[in-house]
C-alpha positions as CSV (number, residue, x, y, z in Angstrom):
1,X,29.2,35.3,-36.9
2,X,25.8,34.0,-35.9
3,X,26.4,32.3,-32.5
4,X,22.9,31.0,-32.2
5,X,23.2,29.4,-35.6
6,X,26.5,27.7,-34.5
7,X,24.9,26.4,-31.3
8,X,22.0,25.1,-33.3
9,X,24.4,23.2,-35.6
10,X,26.3,21.8,-32.7
11,X,23.1,20.6,-31.0
12,X,21.9,18.9,-34.2
13,X,25.3,17.1,-34.5
14,X,25.1,16.0,-30.9
15,X,21.6,14.6,-31.5
16,X,19.9,16.8,-28.7
17,X,17.0,19.3,-28.8
18,X,17.9,22.2,-31.2
19,X,16.9,25.5,-29.5
20,X,20.0,27.7,-30.0
21,X,20.6,28.0,-26.2
22,X,23.8,26.7,-24.8
23,X,22.2,25.4,-21.6
24,X,23.1,22.5,-19.3
25,X,21.8,19.8,-21.8
26,X,24.1,21.1,-24.5
27,X,27.2,21.4,-22.2
28,X,26.5,17.9,-20.9
29,X,26.3,16.4,-24.4
30,X,29.5,18.2,-25.5
31,X,31.3,16.9,-22.4
32,X,30.1,13.4,-23.1
33,X,31.2,13.6,-26.7
34,X,34.7,14.8,-25.8
35,X,35.4,12.8,-22.6
36,X,33.2,9.7,-23.3
37,X,31.7,9.8,-19.9
38,X,29.2,11.7,-17.7
39,X,30.6,14.8,-16.0
40,X,31.2,14.6,-12.3
41,X,31.4,17.7,-9.9
42,X,35.2,18.0,-10.3
43,X,35.2,17.6,-14.0
44,X,31.9,19.3,-14.8
45,X,31.8,21.3,-18.1
46,X,32.2,25.0,-17.6
47,X,29.1,27.1,-18.2
48,X,28.5,30.7,-17.4
49,X,26.4,29.6,-14.4
50,X,28.5,26.5,-13.3
51,X,25.4,24.3,-13.4
52,X,25.5,21.3,-11.1
53,X,26.2,18.1,-13.1
54,X,23.4,16.4,-11.1
55,X,21.0,18.5,-13.3
56,X,21.3,15.6,-15.7
57,X,20.0,13.2,-13.1
58,X,16.9,13.6,-10.9
59,X,15.7,15.7,-8.0
60,X,12.9,15.1,-5.5
61,X,9.9,12.9,-6.5
62,X,7.3,15.8,-6.5
63,X,9.4,17.9,-8.8
64,X,10.1,14.9,-11.1
65,X,6.5,14.2,-11.6
66,X,5.9,17.7,-12.9
67,X,9.2,17.8,-14.8
68,X,8.2,14.7,-16.7
69,X,5.4,16.6,-18.4
70,X,7.8,19.3,-19.8
71,X,9.5,19.5,-23.2
72,X,12.9,17.6,-23.1
73,X,14.7,20.8,-23.6
74,X,13.2,22.3,-20.4
75,X,13.7,19.4,-18.1
76,X,17.3,20.0,-17.1
77,X,16.8,23.6,-16.6
78,X,14.0,22.9,-14.1
79,X,16.2,20.5,-12.2
80,X,19.1,22.8,-12.3
81,X,17.0,25.6,-10.7
82,X,15.9,23.2,-7.9
83,X,19.6,22.4,-7.2
84,X,20.9,25.9,-7.4
85,X,18.2,27.0,-5.0
86,X,19.2,24.2,-2.7
87,X,22.8,25.4,-2.8
88,X,21.6,28.7,-1.4
89,X,19.6,27.0,1.4
90,X,16.2,27.4,-0.3
91,X,14.0,24.4,-0.8
92,X,11.8,24.6,-3.9
93,X,9.8,22.0,-5.7
94,X,8.5,22.1,-9.2
95,X,4.7,22.0,-8.7
96,X,3.2,22.6,-12.1
97,X,4.3,21.7,-15.6
98,X,2.3,20.9,-18.7
99,X,-1.5,21.7,-18.6
100,X,-4.0,20.7,-21.2
101,X,-6.3,23.4,-22.7
102,X,-9.2,22.0,-20.7
103,X,-7.1,22.3,-17.4
104,X,-6.1,25.9,-18.3
105,X,-9.8,26.8,-19.1
106,X,-10.8,25.4,-15.6
107,X,-8.1,27.5,-14.0
108,X,-9.3,30.6,-16.0
109,X,-12.9,30.1,-14.7
110,X,-11.6,30.2,-11.1
111,X,-12.6,33.5,-9.6
112,X,-15.0,34.1,-12.5
113,X,-17.6,31.5,-13.1
114,X,-16.3,29.2,-10.3
115,X,-15.4,29.9,-6.6
116,X,-12.0,31.0,-5.5
117,X,-9.6,33.8,-6.4
118,X,-8.4,34.6,-9.9
119,X,-5.1,32.7,-10.6
120,X,-4.6,33.3,-14.3
121,X,-5.8,35.6,-17.1
122,X,-4.9,33.0,-19.8
123,X,-7.5,30.7,-21.4
124,X,-6.6,27.4,-22.9
125,X,-4.0,27.8,-25.7
126,X,-2.8,31.2,-24.4
127,X,-0.5,29.9,-21.5
128,X,3.1,28.7,-22.0
129,X,2.1,25.8,-19.7
130,X,-0.1,24.4,-22.5
131,X,3.0,23.6,-24.6
132,X,5.3,22.2,-21.9
133,X,7.8,25.1,-22.0
134,X,6.9,26.6,-18.7
135,X,6.8,25.5,-15.1
136,X,5.9,26.8,-11.6
137,X,7.9,26.3,-8.5
138,X,6.8,26.5,-4.8
139,X,9.0,27.5,-1.9
140,X,9.0,25.0,1.0
141,X,10.1,25.4,4.7
142,X,10.0,22.6,7.1
143,X,8.0,20.6,4.6
144,X,5.3,23.3,4.3
145,X,4.5,25.2,1.1
146,X,4.9,29.0,1.3
147,X,2.7,30.7,-1.3
148,X,4.4,34.0,-0.4
149,X,8.1,34.5,0.5
150,X,11.0,36.7,-0.3
151,X,12.8,33.6,-1.4
152,X,10.8,33.7,-4.7
153,X,12.8,36.8,-5.7
154,X,16.1,35.2,-4.8
155,X,15.2,32.1,-6.9
156,X,14.1,34.4,-9.7
157,X,17.7,35.8,-10.0
158,X,19.0,32.1,-10.2
159,X,16.5,31.4,-13.0
160,X,17.7,34.4,-15.0
161,X,21.3,33.2,-14.6
162,X,20.2,29.8,-16.1
163,X,18.7,31.7,-19.1
164,X,15.0,31.2,-18.2
165,X,12.3,33.8,-18.5
166,X,11.0,34.7,-15.0
167,X,7.4,35.7,-14.4
168,X,8.6,38.2,-11.7
169,X,10.0,40.3,-14.5
170,X,6.6,40.7,-16.3
171,X,5.4,44.2,-16.5
172,X,1.7,43.7,-16.1
173,X,0.8,40.7,-13.9
174,X,3.9,39.5,-12.1
175,X,4.1,35.7,-11.4
176,X,7.1,35.0,-9.3
177,X,6.8,31.2,-9.2
178,X,6.7,31.0,-13.0
179,X,9.6,30.2,-15.4
180,X,9.7,29.4,-19.1
181,X,12.4,28.6,-21.7
182,X,11.6,30.8,-24.7
183,X,12.3,29.1,-28.1
184,X,15.2,30.7,-30.1
185,X,12.8,31.4,-33.0
186,X,10.7,33.6,-30.6
187,X,13.6,35.8,-29.4
188,X,12.5,38.8,-31.3
189,X,8.7,38.5,-31.4
190,X,6.0,39.3,-28.9
191,X,4.6,36.9,-26.4
192,X,1.3,37.1,-28.3
193,X,2.9,36.1,-31.6
194,X,4.9,33.4,-29.9
195,X,1.8,31.8,-28.4
196,X,0.0,31.9,-31.8
197,X,3.0,30.1,-33.3
198,X,3.0,27.5,-30.5
199,X,-0.7,26.8,-31.0
200,X,0.0,26.2,-34.7
201,X,2.9,23.9,-33.9
202,X,0.9,22.0,-31.4
203,X,-2.0,21.5,-33.7
204,X,0.4,20.2,-36.5
205,X,2.5,18.0,-34.1
206,X,5.6,20.1,-34.8
207,X,8.3,20.5,-32.1
208,X,8.2,23.7,-30.1
209,X,11.9,24.3,-30.3
210,X,12.9,23.2,-33.7
């Protein structure tokens, strides 16, 4: 039995993004189809991570501005991460979402041809941010942004529970603020091959997750 294929079939029937991952968007749509209403906290659909039903709504304005740039399949994951962190007493904001190739190239030049420290090794077209499947968060305390904090590791564990890839798990250059939702078709291929396919899909206007 191919569980991923079954999930894809269910998602297609429900008219939502087809990615083979039974995330919060899928469970919300299933609940809505069965019950005919939005889930509330008491009647929330059961998932392996007990996602807050509010993940289908909105979070803070700064996060929502970045979330609005992401692929639809990723948005509820980003909101769920903000809410789950808040449930642990950690305030995070989504501070970066989609980047154009030009914006990525400008970041790549920082610390190289431009002043500042190096912040990325990826040129335009070689970052998951360029396709709207990745986002970065920042930890905040008392309204102040903390570029370094042990809380990033705690939030990373929450991201893993949601089914997100976490940059803190990377073997070479660790990026603790970074999260991405890997497409189902890329589950058994390298990051390099996945990015190549994403560039091809972007050029042809094809959906990242279909």
